[in-house]
N, C-alpha and C positions, 0 to 999 in steps of 0.2 A: 064814203070809204075810198081809200086809194091804195093801190099796190104799185110799188116802184121797182123797176128793173134797173140794175146797175151794170152797164156793159164795161167790163174791165179789160177789153181788148185795146191794144194801142192803135188798132185800125178800125175805122168805121165801115159799116155796110158789108161786113164779112160774116162768117158763119156763126160767131157768138151772138151777134145782133139778131140774125135770123132765128137762132134757137130761142132767144128771149122773146122775140115776136110771136113765135109759135106758142110758147108758154103763156104769154099774156093774152093771146087770143082765146085760149082755153079758160082763163080767168073771166074774161068778158062773156063768154058763152055760158058760164056757170051762173053769173049774176049780172044783171044790168045795173045794179046798184053800185058796182065797183068801177072806179076810174083807174086807168093805168097810164103809165108813162115810162120812158126809158131815159136814163141819164147816161150820156156818153163821156166816159173818162178821157177818150181820145181828144175831145174838145177842150179839156181842162188841163191845167198844170197843178198836179198834186204831189208835193214832195213827201218823202218819208218822215216819220215822226222823229223829233230830236230828243225826246225824253226830257225836255227842259222843265216840265211841271207847271208851266204857265196856266194851262187850262184847269188846274186844281182850284184856282181862285178867280177864273174868268170864263165866261160861257163862249169862248172863242179860242182860236189858235193864234199864237204869236207870229207864225210864219205868214209872210205876205204873198200867198198864192191863191188859187181858186177854191181851196177846200172850204174856207169860211162861207162861201156862197151856198154850199151844200148843207150847212147846218140847219137853216130854217126849212129846207126841203125835207130833210130826213126827220126832223123833230116835229113836223106838222102833225097835229092831233088827228087829222084825217087819215094819216098813213097807218094802215093796218098790217102791212107786210112789205118785206123787201126781198127781192130775188136777185142774187148775185150771179152774174154770168162771167166766166173767164175761160180763155183758151188754156191749154195745158202746155207749159214750156218746161222741158226737161223733168217731166213728172210732177210738176207743181204749178201753182197759180202764177200769173204774171206779176211782174214787179209793180205794175200799176194797181193791181188788186191788193197786194200786200201793203203798199203805201196807203191806199184808201182805208183799209181795215184798221191799220195802226192809228190813223188820225181820228177814227171814230171814238177814240178814248174820251174825247171831250164830251160826247153825249152821255157816256157812263158817269163821268165825274160831275155832271151838272144836272142831276135829277134822274139818272137811269132812264133816259128818254126812249130807249128801244125796248124797255121791259115789256114782256108779253106781246111783242110784235111777232108776227109770223115770219120765219126765216126759211129761205130755200136756196139751193145752189144748183147751177147748171154749168157743166164743164164740157169743153169740146177738145178732143184730142185727134191726132193724126192716125192712130190705130186703135183697135177695139180695146186693148188692155194697155193704154198708154199713160196711165196715171190719173184717169178721171176720178176714180173713187178716192184715191189718196188726196187729190186736190179738193174734192167736195168736202171731205172730212176736216181738212185743214181750215177751210173757210167756216165750216160749222163750229169749229172750236172757238173762233172769234165771236160767232153769234151766241154761243153758250155763255161767254164772258159778259155779254149784254143781257143775259136772262131772256133771250128770245126763245120762241117756241118753234123748233125746227121740224120740217116735214120731210119725208122721204120722197123718192121718185115714184116707185110703184113696186109692189111685191111681185109683179109679173116679170119685170125686166131689169129693174135697178133698185137696190135696197136703200141707197143713201141719198140719191138725188137724180137729176137728169144727166145722163151720161151719153154723149153723142160722139160720133166719128165723122170726121170731115175728109172727104176725098179731095185730092189736089185739083182735079178738074170739075167734079160734080158737087163739091161742098157736102152739106149734110143731107141733101135731098135724097141720096141713095140709102141713107141709114133709117130704114123704117122703124126699127126697134128703138133707136135713140129718139126719134121724133115722138114715138108713143110715150117715152118716159117724160119728155118735155110737156106733152099735153096732160098726162096724168098728174104730174107735179103741179101744173097750173090749176087743175080741178081741186087738188088737195089744198093748195094755198087759199083758193077762194072759199072753199067750204069751212076751213078752220078759221079764217078771218071773220066770216059771217057768224060762226059759232061764238068766238071770243067777243066779238062786238055785241052780240045779243046778251051774253053774260054780263058784260060791263054795264049795259043799259039796265039790266034787271037787278044787278047788285052793284050799284055805283060805289066806288071807293074800296071795293073788296080786293 
């Protein structure tokens, strides 16, 4: 089994990546059967969807950028869940995140390849109420379009996903509550992934 984190920040090695690392560390602590990795969109060129319809009849995108290299990564049968991490810009996800999500329509049109995969969202804002929940729910809306099974962050601190605050000098390290939501969400992703994987083995084809 594998859980993939997608870092939708335009900058590497920043707070969103650190948040995803905390979340995936919790996944690994919950089960040594689950492999984890982070895909850095900052390393890739992913344009927005053109709505051309090419992927209705082809298992790839017509655009010549880096997204096609992600299709086999995301559609791998070993992938049990995907955690999207994004900074909050003006109360919403980054443009990189939106472009990535729009382009995943190829996975829906070619066999619903994310069907019943676990989905979770981590958002990092500059202030406590800076749009993290709105951003999380917007990303979850795309996950629901793929028939993914979304998990929340924690009933203790965040109902919708992992919501973190980043200080300009200290980053997310000073946000103990936010870090707990990232850890709790990682545990939930791991537990649900194992549960769904067990059910699939017990009831193949269901």
